N, C-alpha and C positions, 0 to 999 in steps of 0.2 A: 851109344850115340847116334848110330845110323843103322837102318834096317827096320823090318816089320815092327808095327806098334800094335798092340791089343786094344782093341776099338770095337763098339756096338753100334758104329753108324751103318745104316742100313742102306745107305745110297751107293751109287755107282761111285768108285774111288778114281775118277778122271776129272779132266777139266771141262772138256767139250760140251759134256751132258750139263753143264750148270754154266753156260755163257749168259743165258737171261740174268740169272741172280749177279754174276760177277759184273755184267753191265751195269745194273741198278747200283751195286756197291760202289763202283768207278765214279758214278755221278754224286754219291752221297760223300765219297771222299774230297771232293773239291772243296770241303770245308777246312781242309789242312792247307791246302793250297793259298787261303787267305791268311792262315797264322805264317806261314812260310814268308808271304809276301810282305807282312808287316815287319816281320824280323830283318829282313832285308833293307827294305824301304826306309823306314826309321833309322836304322843303324848307320846308313849312309847319309842322312840328311846332317848329322853331327859332324860332317867333314864337307858340306855344300856352301858355299859362299851365299847363294840364294836365300837359303833358309836361315842361315846366321846372320844375315843382314836385318831379318824382321825378329829373331829370337835370340838373338846372341847379342855380341858386342865387339868395337874394335880394339884389338890388343895394339897399342900404340908402340910397346918394347919389342913386340914380334912382328909388327908389321902386317899383321894378318887377321881375318875375322876368326873370333874363339866364341865358345859358350862356356858359361858360368856351370861348374860341376853339379849345383843343386839344380838349375835348371834341367840339366843333361839327365840327372837320375830321375827326376819327376816325370820328364816326358816318356822315359823308357818304363820306368816303373808303376805309374799309375795304370797302365794298360794291365800290367800283370796284376795290380791289385783289382781291377775289374773282372780279371778272368777268375781270380779268387772267391769273388762275391758272386759272380752269375754261376760257377761250378756248383757252389753249396746250394744254389736253388734249383738244381737240376732234378735231384730227388723228387721234393714235393710236387713240382710243376709235372713231372714226368709221371708220376703216379695217377694224377688226375687227366691229364690232356695227352699221353703218348708221346712218342718220339718225334713224329713229323711236325705237331703243332710246335715243338722247341726249337726245330731248325726254322720254320717259318719267322717265329717270333726274334731269332738271332738275325735275320736277314733285315727285319724292320729297324732294329737297333743299329746294324752296320751303316743303313742308309743314311740315318739320322746323324750318327757319329762323324761319317766320312763328308758329308755336306758341311758339317760346322768346322772339321779341320781344314777344308779346302776354302771357306770363307772368311774365317777368323783372321786377324792379325794379335789378338789378345791373348796372353800367356794363359790367364785364367780360364778362358773358354776351350783353349787348345787343351789344358789340362783336364777339364770337363769332358771333352770330346774323346780323350785317351781312355778315361775311365769307362766311359759307354761302350767305347770300341772294345774293351777288355771283356766287358760282360758278354758281348756279341761273340767273341772269339772263344770264351769259356763254354758258351751253349753250343756254338758249332763244332766245336772238338769233342764235348764230352756226349751230346747227342748222337753225333756221326759215329763215334765209336761203339757206344751201345748199340745203336742200330745195327750195325755191321756185324758186330759180335753175335748178335740174335738171328740173323737171317742167312749168314753164309754158310755152307756146308762144312761140318767139322773138318774135314781134311784140307778145306781151303781157306779157312781162317787166317793162316798164315800167309797166304800169297795177297790176300785181300788187304791185310793190314801193311805187306810191301807195297802195295798199290798205294795205300794211305800215306805212307812216310814219302815213296817217290814224288805225289802230288806237293808234298810239303817243301821237298827238295826243288822241283820246280818252279813253285812259288817264289822261294828264295832266290833262284837263277834270275828269273822275270824281274824280280825287285831290284836285284844287283844290277843286271843289265841296263834297265830303265834309269836307274839313278847314274849310272856310268854315262848314258846317254844325255842325261840333263843337268850333271854337275857343274858343267863349266857354264851354263846360264847364270846371270847375275841379278834376275829378277825372281818374282815370287813364282813363276811358271816353273822354275826348277824344281819345286817340291809339290806344286799343284797338280802338275802332269802325272807325276808316278801315283798320287793320291787317287786321282779318277779311276785307276786301275781296280781299286777296292770294290766297285760297282757291278764288275763283271761275274764274278764267280758266284755270289749269293743270288744275281739274277737267274743263272743257269740253273742253279740247284732249286730255286723256289718254282719256277715253272715245272720242272721235271717232277717235283713232288706230288703234284696234281696226280701223276700217271702211276704213281708207286703206292704198293701197299704199307699199311702201319705191320710194325713188327709183330708177328704170330704169338711170340712169347708174352709180348706185354698184352696183347689181346686176351690171351689164355690167364694172365693174372687178373683181368677184369670180369673173368666168369663169361666171356663171350667166345664160346668154343666154335661156333659155326663161323663167325667173323676170322677167327684164328686159322680154321682150315682152309677157308676161303682165301685169306691171305698167302699161306704158305703155299698153295696150289699156284698163285699167281707168281710165287718167287720163283719157281721149279719149271723146268722145261716141261712143254706138252707131250713129250715121250717119255716120260718117267713111268717106270714101271707102276703100277697102281698097288702091289704089294709093299714095295720101297716106300713109296710115298705115304702110304698108311701106318707103316711101322713107325717112321718117323713122327708122324704126327701124335702115333700114340704114345709115344716115348715122351714127348714134350707134354701131352695132356695128363698122362700119369702124375709124371713128376712135379708138373706145376700143381696139380691139384692135392697133392701130397704137402707140399710147401706151404699153399693156402690153409690147409687145415691148421698146420703148425703156427701159422701167424695169424689166423683169424682173429680180430677183435684186438691185436697187440699195436702198439707203436713201433713203426719200422726203424726209426732212430734209435729207440732202446734195444731191439731185438739184434740190431747189427753188433753189439757187444755181450751177447749171451751165446752160452753153447758153443756149438763148432763155428758159428757165425763169427765170433770174436776171432777165431784164428784166420778165417777168411778175410775178414776186413783188415785187419793188421797186415797179411800179406799183400793184399791188394794196394793199400797205402804205400807199403814201403817199396814194391816193385814200380809202381808209377812214379816215385818219388826218385827212382835212380836218375830220372833226367835232369833233376835238379843237382842231385849228389855228386854228378860226375864233372861238373864244371862248364856243361854245355850252354848255359843261360849267357854267361858273360863273352863268352867266345862267339856265340852266333849272334847275338845284338851289337857288339862291338867289334866286330870283325874289321871293318875298315878304319876305324878310328883308332884300335889297337896297334893295327900294321903301320898307321902312321906315325903314331908315337914311338913304336920300335923303329923307324928310320926307312922302313920300306918304301922305295919308290914305287909309283905307280899302284897305290893302295887298293884304287876301284878295280882296276884291272885283276888283281890278285884275288881279292874278295870273290870276284865271279868264279874264278878258277878253283878257288877253296870250296865254294859252294858246289860247283860241278863233281867235286870229288866226293861229295855226300851224295848226289845222284848216283854215281858209279858205285860207291858202298850199297845203297839199297837195291839198286838192279844186280849185282853180284850175288845178294841174300835171295833173289828170286830163285836161283838155281839149287840152293841148298835147303831153304826151309823145309821142303816137302820131303827131305831125307835126314835133316839134323834136327835131333831136339831143341826145345826151347833153351834149356839149362846150358849147353855147351856154347850154343850163340851168346848167351849173356856173358858166360864166363870169359870167353875170347874176347869179345866186344869191350867189357868193363876194364880188363887186364891192359888191352891195348890203349884204350883212353887214358889210363892212369900213367902209362910208360911215356906216351907223347907229351903229355903236360909236363913231366918230369925233365924230359929230353930239352925242350926249349927254355925251360928254367935254369937247367944248369949251363946251357950255353950262354944265356944272358948273364949269368953270375961270373963266368968265367972271361967273357970278352963283351962286356956291356957296350951298346951302341955303337958296334962295327958291322960292316958291310957282312963278315962270315956271319954273326951272331942273327942278324937280320935274315939271311938266307934259312939259316935252322928253324927259325920262328916260323917262315912261311911253308917250309917242307913238313914240320911237324905239326902245324895247324891243319894243313891239307890232310895229313894222316888221321889226326885226331877226327877230323869231320868224316872221313872215310868209315872209320870203325864205329864211331857214335851212330851214324845215320843206319849204319848196316844193322846195328842190334836194336836201336831205340823203338823200331815198330813191335817187336815181339815183348818189350817191357810192356806198352799200352795193351798189348793184346792179352797179355799174361792177368793183367790188372782188371779185365773185363771178364775173362773166363772164370776166374776163381769165386766172385760172388754168386748167390742163388739168385733165379729169375725176379722175384720179388723185391729183393735188396739190391739189384746189380745198380741200377741209377742212383740210388743212395750211396752206395759205397763207392761207386765210381765217381760220382760228384766231390764227395768229401777228399778223396785220393787226389783226382785232378786239382781240387782247389788247394789241398796241402802241397802239392808239386808246383803250383803256381806263386804260392806263398814263399817256398823256398828259392824258386826263379826270382821272386822280387827280391829276396835277401843278397842273391847273387847279382843281380842287374843294379840294385841300389848302392852295395858297397862297394863294386866293383872300380867305378871311378876314383874313390878314395885310394884304392891300390895303384892303378895304373896310370892315372892323370899326373903329368909333371907337377900341377898346381898343389898336390897333395903328397902322397907319400913317393910316387914315382917309381913303384917297382918293376912296372913294365911286365916282361915276360916271367919274371920271378915270381909273379903270382901264382904260376903253375905249381910251386910246391905244395900250397894247401891244398889245392885239388887232386894232386896226386896222393896224399893220405886220405883224403875222402873217398877215392877209387878203391883204395885198399880195403877198407872197410865195407865197401859195396861189394867187392869181390868176395869175401869171406863169407858174407851174409847170403849170397846166392849159393854158395857152396853148401851151406848148411841147412838154408830153411826152403829155398824156392822147389816147388815140385816139379815134375816134368808132365805136362798137358798134352803135347803134341797127337792130332788126330781123335781126339776123345771129344764126343758130343757134350755139350753143356750139361745134360741130363746126367752122362757118366761122370762127370767131375764132382756134380753134386753127391750123388752116391758114394764117392769115394771120401770126401771131406765128412759125409754123415757117418762113415765107417772108421774115422779118426785114424786113417791110413798115414804112416810117416812119410815125409817128402822123399826120401830116398827110395821107398816101394811105390811109389804112385806108378812108375810105368810099367811094371808087372802084374799090377793088380787085375784080377777078372772082376767085372761089374755084373755079377750075377741078376740082380734084379732088372737092371736096364736090357740086358742080354736076353733075360726070359720074355719080355716085353717085346722086343723084335723079334724072337723066334715064333712066339704065339701069334702074333698078327700074320706074319709071311706065310708060316703053315695054314692059317685058315684061310687066307686068300689064295693060295695055291690050290688049297683043298676044295675050295668054291669053284675056281676054274676047272678043275679035274672034272667035278661032278657035272658042271655046264656041258663040257665035252662030253661025257658019258652020255647024258641024256639026248645030246644032239644026235 
């Protein structure tokens, strides 16, 4: 679990030497800020009179504004359907245009969808805007994660993805805080002001991308070796040792060229399901779909509404507190990800999430609608968020580490699409279970997700490999060698190690010769 890891990573294994790349990755991860913002803002709209006056109805019996369950489902789920469609198109687009152009296109779609949501009072237009925004979010998330997976040093990918998740949590906190500040407004500005925040993050990223290089691994798959070397050099600090830099580049070049020969003239959508790639595709899909399989989708987007239905007073304020618990969770993971493997982090996180859902379901069964049960719901919803956000980035990380360089965008795209399809099912069906106008289960809905988490826990134990501190080229070599999941951690990558040693010895020998001549 803890300790040294066998790795052919030639770079200096610290943080300080890679500040430049970490700064670039930080800006790229603002994509996840956008996703967190949407989850918090739109979930809050469902309990906001200013929004409900436009898109809901007045419930005479209850004496307050309400929203039809179908409208609620469509507003939430159409965005998720959009992410599904957008993620499926990532592979073909990325193969031709690269990672940066995908992020620029996502920004353009975001601007259009946000402007439409702010300006319309028509439900049909709102539905369409949510769908387009979903495509944008799908591209933001997928292209950003593929990019940072490919540019970050092997030993820092965990930290980079922790930053990615923290951005998502910060986006959720900002969204919940803004909703809390505007939810008492009784006009359209109650939701239009929060929606305007959707313009901020994409603008920052769009401008910054003009100064960032394309992924060197993508450039290598296009046969642009010189451009790939230049891009990698721009990602690494100037004081890096030339032998280390050349060793890293040679590992990327050698591995990618071998993959190019294997896939030359073949259809990538088909090759995903052949040979060793089939195992890699299935594992990537499975680990990314952990997000929808643990019940996070309904708790994330319906937090405020769910707490209101559960009888919790100050639901908006508590939703901010619960979101903050997620940020605390990912910040806590910063301190362990360098020293603890992916597998134990996932096992603890998934196990805890399942127990939290079971706890508040039992509490609501024993004492439904009571103040005591409401307190239990708040407590275990907060704990669920802590553990989920603590392990979630490493599920995303694994999903991107497992595929090969040529197939990463295709595999990651379909994995993300299927995860969002699962999220859509969770978001679309949740109102039937928790809405008093339907089944009215409220917190008892947690029983279903406890069972789902048990399945995810057992799958992780049996099939998920340990990839901590491995370069993407090492991971490729291990999969090509058909190593069982339990033996990944101790496997020595002789091919990748030989490339590293040869380059370093050659560079050191050249330096020694120059000094001798001098």
